[in-house]
LUMSEFI-440621 format. One line per 8 residues: number of its first residue (from 1); their letters; for each residue x, y, z of C-alpha. Coordinates in Angstrom, 2 decimals. Example, Ala and Ser with C-alpha at 12.3 -4.5 7.8 and 13.67 -1.06 7.14 Angstrom:
REM LUMSEFI-440621
1 = AS = 12.30 -4.50 7.80 | 13.67 -1.06 7.14 .
//
This chain:
REM LUMSEFI-440621
1 = MSLQKTNR = -23.75 5.92 -8.84 | -22.48 4.43 -5.80 | -18.70 2.99 -5.76 | -17.49 1.06 -2.41 | -20.12 -0.51 -0.06 | -20.44 2.82 1.83 | -21.77 4.74 -1.38 | -18.11 5.85 -2.32 .
9 = SALLGRKL = -17.84 7.37 -5.63 | -15.22 7.11 -8.36 | -13.02 8.55 -11.01 | -9.70 8.14 -12.85 | -8.40 11.06 -13.93 | -4.96 13.34 -15.00 | -3.66 16.49 -12.85 | -3.52 19.67 -15.13 .
17 = GMSQVWDE = -1.56 21.37 -12.85 | -2.94 24.38 -9.98 | -5.39 27.40 -10.95 | -6.78 29.90 -8.50 | -10.84 31.00 -8.24 | -12.58 33.16 -5.72 | -14.74 32.43 -2.99 | -18.08 33.69 -1.61 .
25 = QGFFVPVT = -16.16 36.67 0.27 | -13.76 37.10 -2.16 | -10.50 35.15 -1.32 | -8.03 33.62 -3.79 | -8.55 29.52 -3.56 | -5.96 27.16 -4.75 | -7.44 24.20 -6.59 | -5.78 21.76 -8.57 .
33 = LVDVSTNV = -7.17 20.80 -11.79 | -8.03 17.28 -13.06 | -9.41 16.20 -16.53 | -12.10 13.15 -15.73 | -13.15 13.26 -19.55 | -12.88 9.78 -20.96 | -14.02 7.52 -17.51 | -15.79 4.44 -19.05 .
41 = VTGVKTEE = -16.89 1.38 -17.55 | -14.81 -1.03 -18.95 | -15.71 -4.54 -16.69 | -17.87 -5.70 -14.06 | -17.15 -8.13 -11.56 | -19.84 -10.39 -9.94 | -20.11 -12.88 -7.43 | -20.80 -15.11 -9.53 .
49 = SDGYKAVQ = -18.35 -15.12 -12.12 | -15.07 -13.82 -10.32 | -15.76 -14.28 -6.85 | -16.13 -10.31 -5.60 | -18.39 -7.57 -6.35 | -16.25 -4.81 -8.24 | -16.15 -2.38 -11.26 | -13.34 -2.07 -13.32 .
57 = LGYGQIDP = -13.23 1.92 -14.96 | -10.79 3.23 -18.09 | -9.04 6.13 -18.65 | -7.12 7.71 -21.31 | -7.12 7.20 -24.92 | -4.15 4.46 -26.15 | -3.21 3.46 -29.88 | -5.31 0.16 -30.48 .
65 = TKVTKPMA = -2.16 -1.33 -31.96 | -0.01 -0.97 -28.58 | -2.92 -2.74 -26.95 | -1.88 -6.84 -26.17 | -4.23 -8.95 -27.96 | -5.61 -10.12 -25.03 | -6.63 -6.76 -23.53 | -7.37 -6.17 -27.15 .
73 = GHFAKAGV = -10.08 -8.40 -26.48 | -11.30 -7.30 -22.62 | -11.92 -4.08 -24.44 | -13.84 -5.41 -27.33 | -16.12 -7.51 -25.12 | -16.77 -4.31 -23.36 | -17.51 -2.47 -26.37 | -15.14 0.54 -25.56 .
81 = TPRRHLVE = -11.94 1.96 -27.65 | -8.84 0.58 -26.04 | -7.55 2.80 -22.74 | -4.44 3.64 -21.13 | -5.02 3.38 -17.39 | -7.81 0.55 -15.41 | -8.40 0.55 -12.07 | -11.10 -1.64 -10.23 .
89 = VRTENVDE = -12.73 -0.23 -7.38 | -14.81 -2.62 -5.25 | -18.48 -2.02 -5.00 | -21.86 -4.12 -4.07 | -23.99 -1.64 -6.65 | -22.45 -4.04 -9.72 | -26.06 -3.82 -11.02 | -26.42 -0.07 -11.53 .
97 = FEPGQELT = -23.20 -0.30 -14.13 | -22.78 -2.18 -17.48 | -19.47 -2.21 -19.25 | -19.46 0.52 -22.02 | -20.89 3.01 -19.49 | -19.51 6.14 -19.35 | -19.04 8.31 -16.18 | -18.86 12.19 -16.58 .
105 = ADLFDDGA = -17.43 14.57 -13.78 | -20.70 15.38 -12.86 | -20.52 12.28 -10.56 | -18.82 14.68 -8.09 | -21.33 17.65 -7.58 | -19.71 20.97 -6.30 | -19.04 20.78 -2.67 | -18.34 17.11 -2.19 .
113 = VVDVTGTT = -15.22 16.21 -0.20 | -12.85 13.52 -1.75 | -9.99 11.48 -1.25 | -7.52 11.33 -3.96 | -4.69 8.63 -4.59 | -1.74 9.48 -6.53 | 2.10 8.65 -7.04 | 4.11 11.12 -5.42 .
121 = KGKGFAGT = 7.24 12.79 -7.50 | 10.23 10.71 -7.10 | 13.53 12.56 -5.80 | 16.00 9.65 -6.18 | 18.34 9.03 -4.12 | 18.85 11.18 -0.94 | 20.83 11.34 2.09 | 18.75 11.40 5.39 .
129 = IKRWGFKS = 18.33 15.19 6.28 | 16.63 15.60 2.93 | 14.94 12.31 3.07 | 13.60 12.37 6.85 | 14.51 16.31 7.88 | 17.34 15.57 10.34 | 18.96 18.42 11.49 | 22.47 19.24 10.39 .
137 = YRRTHGSH = 25.42 19.51 12.19 | 27.53 23.14 12.79 | 29.54 24.87 9.89 | 32.43 25.65 11.49 | 36.21 24.92 12.41 | 37.05 21.25 13.42 | 33.43 19.52 12.08 | 35.66 18.06 9.90 .
145 = KNERRPGS = 32.34 17.89 7.26 | 30.29 15.82 9.40 | 27.33 18.39 8.28 | 24.90 16.35 6.38 | 26.26 12.80 7.73 | 23.60 11.01 9.39 | 25.91 9.76 12.97 | 25.83 6.94 14.40 .
153 = VGACATPS = 23.12 3.95 13.15 | 23.53 1.28 15.92 | 25.33 -0.14 19.08 | 28.32 -1.99 18.87 | 26.89 -4.65 21.38 | 23.02 -5.28 21.92 | 21.85 -5.93 19.39 | 24.70 -5.44 17.38 .
161 = RILKGKRM = 23.04 -5.01 14.47 | 20.66 -2.17 12.22 | 16.71 -2.63 13.41 | 14.81 -2.67 10.41 | 12.97 0.40 9.60 | 16.23 2.67 10.54 | 15.82 5.85 8.79 | 18.77 6.50 6.67 .
169 = AGRMGHVT = 19.64 6.89 3.16 | 17.75 6.02 0.33 | 15.24 6.74 -2.37 | 12.77 9.13 -1.39 | 9.14 9.23 -3.40 | 7.61 7.57 -6.09 | 4.85 6.13 -3.45 | 1.57 6.12 -3.55 .
177 = STVQNLEV = -0.24 8.25 -1.65 | -3.33 9.54 -0.55 | -5.01 12.94 0.39 | -8.30 12.87 2.62 | -11.32 15.01 3.23 | -10.70 17.37 -0.08 | -13.07 19.74 -1.61 | -14.62 19.69 -4.88 .
185 = VSSDKENG = -14.94 23.74 -5.58 | -16.52 23.09 -9.05 | -17.50 20.20 -11.54 | -17.23 20.74 -15.52 | -19.14 18.07 -17.19 | -18.66 19.42 -20.65 | -15.18 20.08 -20.51 | -15.08 16.76 -18.22 .
193 = IIAIKGAL = -12.96 18.83 -15.21 | -13.02 18.99 -11.98 | -11.51 22.08 -9.91 | -10.44 20.02 -6.04 | -9.28 22.53 -3.20 | -5.62 22.28 -2.17 | -2.64 20.27 -3.90 | -2.54 16.51 -5.09 .
201 = PGPKGGIV = 0.05 14.15 -4.89 | 1.97 13.88 -8.40 | 3.49 15.83 -10.69 | 1.75 17.53 -13.33 | 0.46 14.86 -16.24 | -0.04 12.30 -12.79 | -2.54 10.09 -12.62 | -5.08 10.04 -9.03 .
209 = LLRSAVKG = -7.96 8.15 -8.50 | -10.66 10.65 -7.01 | -13.02 9.09 -4.11 | -15.59 10.00 -2.12 | -14.51 10.37 1.59 | -14.19 7.62 3.21 | -14.60 9.28 6.50 | -17.63 11.15 4.83 .
217 = A = -16.20 15.10 6.00 .
//
């Protein structure tokens, strides 16, 4: 089944953590395990009814009493139990999907290349050295505790202001990040777990979106 105009497939999942497997040469391969066991189609958008084509995926169980009445009606119309996480993916092949249809881990075969999107770990308010990798000052007599200070940030004249985009202290992390061209090492349909080579954005338990690699590596 294809999601997206370029025959891309997609699944929502929860990051379980990292592990390791052996390859054919006997080397350890670091992998990240993703649980994709409860993916279901909760809606199909068409040109006639919505003005565009897309498929809405639902993932994760939630107590029905914690769902608003409009969302409860939405899930009931699709004939599925309420889902905690929803995502909409554009596709031209909406005819291949119908509400209530389940999507399993075998949507991605072993060796498939995927792009993974998630929310990175939040680091809170961070200084310039931690946030941007600035070089620190020397730690010796006469430094006046300037080791981790950013230094001057703008000229006194022309333009007499700090330009937009200046790298300064601020909130670090907790942003949407996509890692491209990661290899699917194994796909376990029975347990609904996909093992992906390398690290994925976000902490353990974070929600990630798996899509076929847009660059087709």
